[in-house]
N, C-alpha and C positions, 0 to 999 in steps of 0.2 A: 463477452465471456470466453471467446476463443482465444483471445490474447492472454487472459489470466490463467487459462488451463495450459497454454503452450509455454509461457514464460514465467518462471518462478519470481516472486518477490524476494529479495535477500539483500543482505548489507555486508557480505563477507569480505569485501576489499577494505572496510574500515578497520577492523581489528588488526589488519596486516599493515595499516599505515599507508595504504594507497589512496591517492586523491581520487575523488569522484568527478570524472569529466561529463559534462551534460551538453556538449555540442552534438549536432546530428551525426557527424562521421564517427565520433568516439562511441556514441551510444549504439549506433547500427553495428559497429565492429564487435562491440562487448556482447549485446544481447542476441544478435542474429548470427554474425559470422562465428564468433566463439562459443555460442550457445550457453553463456551465463545468464543470470538474472540480474536484477537491479532494484533500486527502490524508486520512490515516486518521481524524482527529478529525471531519472533515466527513462522509466517506463512511460511517462506521459510525453516525454520528448519524442520517443519512437512513435507513440500512438499519434501525436500531432502530425508528424511527418507522413505517416501512412493516410491519414484523413485528408491531408493536402493533396496527395496523389489521387484521391477520390473526388477532387473538387469540393471538399468540405472543409475549408479553412477554419481554424480555431484560434483561440487565444487563451493564455494561462491565467489562472486565478490563484490566490494564495489563501490558505485556510488554516484555522487553529483546530488541531486535533483534541476533541472532547472525550474520546474513548478512554476511560480510566482516570479522567480528571474529575475534580469536584465541581459542583454546580457554580460556585462562586469564583472559580479559577480562570484566568485568561492566559492560556499558554501562548507562546509566540506563534506566528504565521509561519510555519514550517512545512506545511503540506501543499503541493500543487496538483491542481486539477485543470480540466479544460472546459471551456464555454464555446459552444459552436451554434450554428443556425441550421435547422433542418425544416424545410418546407415553410420558412418564414417565421419559425418559432424557436426561442432559445433552448438548448438542451445542455446538459451536463454529462460529460463522459470522463471516467476516471479508471485508468487501468493500473494505477499505482498506489492504491491504498492497501496496506498489508494487513490491516487489523481485521478486514472482513471482505466479502465480495460486494462491490458497489456496482449495480447494473446502470446503464445509461437511462436518464430520466428527463422528461420535459421539465424545465425550470418554471414550475407553476406551484403555487401555494396548494398543498394538498396532493400533489402528484403521488402516486402509489404504484408499487410493483412487488410482485412476489417472485422469488427466485428458486431455482431447482433444489436449493439446500434447505427449503422449507422457510427460510427468513422472509420478512416484509420489510419494505422500505418505503420512506416517505420524505418529501420536502415540506418544511414549513417556513413561512416568512415570519420572522421573529423581531425584526428591528429595522434599522436605518442604515444607509450607506455610511461606513466609516465608524459605526459604533463598536464598543469593545465586545459586545456580546454577539456581534455579527447581524447581518442581514437576513441570512438563510441559514437553516440547519438542516443536515441530512440525518435522519433517524433510522434505527434498524431494531426489529424485534425478532429473535430467533434463538435457536438452541445455543448453548455456550460453546458446544463442541464444534460449531460451524463458524467460529471465529478464533482469535488468537489468544484466548484465555482472559480477556479483559471484559467480556460480555457480561451482562446481568444474569445470574442463575435462574431467574424466574421468567426469562423471556420476555420482559417487559420493554416497552419502547426506551431506547437508549440513543442519546446524541453520538454520532460519529465524528462529525466536525462541523464548524460554522465558517461562513464565508461571506463576502460581498463581492460586488462586480467591479471594484476598483481596478483600472488598468495596471498591469504588472509589466515592467520593463525587464529586458534580459539580465540587466545588472542585478535587479532585485533577486532573480533566480540564482544568479552566481553568488551572491551574498548569503542567501538563505541556505543553499545547498552546501556552502562552506561551513556555516555554523552547525547545521544538522550533522554534518559528517565529521566534525572536529571538536565540538564543545564538550567539556567533561560532563555537563548536565544533560546531554543529549541522550535519548533512548538508544540511538544507534551506536554511540561509542561505549555503551555499557552492556549490550547484549548481543549475542549472534542470532540473528533472526532469518527465518525462511518460511514463507507461506505460499500456498498454491491452491487454486480453486480446482476442484475435482467434479466430475459428473455427479451431481446430487449430494456433494459434500465439500469438505475443506480440509486442508493438511497444514498443520502449524508446528514449527520447531523453534522453540525459545530456548537458547543455550542448549541443554541436553534433554529437555522436555519435549516429547513428541506426542501430539494429539491428532488422530485422523478420524473424520467422520465420513459417512457414506457407506457404500457396499461392504467395505472391509475396514471397520472401525477398530481402532486401537489406541491405547494410552500407555506409554512407557518412558523410562529414562534410557538414554544412550549410554552404554557402558564405557566405550573408549572410542579413540579417533578412527581406527579402521571400520567400526560399526557405524559411526557417523558418516563416513564417506559412502558406505553402502546404502544407508538410508537416504542420503541426498541423491544418489543415483536412482534408486528404485522408486522413491515417492516424489522427488521434486524435479527429476530430470536434469540434475546437475551433476557434472562430472569434475570434481575438485582433487587436485593432487593431495595425497595423504600428508606430504611434508608441509603444505600450507595450513592444513587443519591442525596439525600437531603445534603450530606456531601460536594459535589462538589462546587467549587467556584461560578459557575453560578447560584446556588440556595442558597448557605449559606447566611445568614443575619447577 
């Protein structure tokens, strides 16, 4: 949780046409030295490197994001998360899912956790290795305000993503990161996105629509680029140059 509170999820280099580098040195320079945020390939690269320093080696997995998808849809495997071993048991760690907060969970059918934002989370084993539907599903039930707007309004259980334990090569991550950051049909080439886990809540900014839950809840549209820069600084801990924000499609005239 400390990682998600400290480092915002965001895709702001993409609307500026900047490539997303996911090697360790580039990710550390961007997310730590420069104080920027990043999306799953960057966030979980940094988390994997920090876990390795703690003698907790991990390996990446690829997942299909189900949040906002129909039940019979099979979106591409464009999300990455981490599998590691703690005390001889497999665990999943994910600091890079922007749609909601994902706590670390043991990879056990029925594993369950509640988080400080009031949401519940669970793993279910649903299929076989290599199946299109996935071997595992991560589900969440919680207030719509504690996610990025794609959550069910009735707080019912909802799939966040599905995955299996197939090995993922570095080249797989390079290719999927490239598609996710450049494809015309990708969510990240069509929207400006920032989310951040807050103590007891969640902040989401999709294009100009801001939703904050927790001790100081609010929901509003951001009027202009200067107000956007201020919101990023105050709510998401991001200090972006005004001239960059003004170049985004949501503000360009």
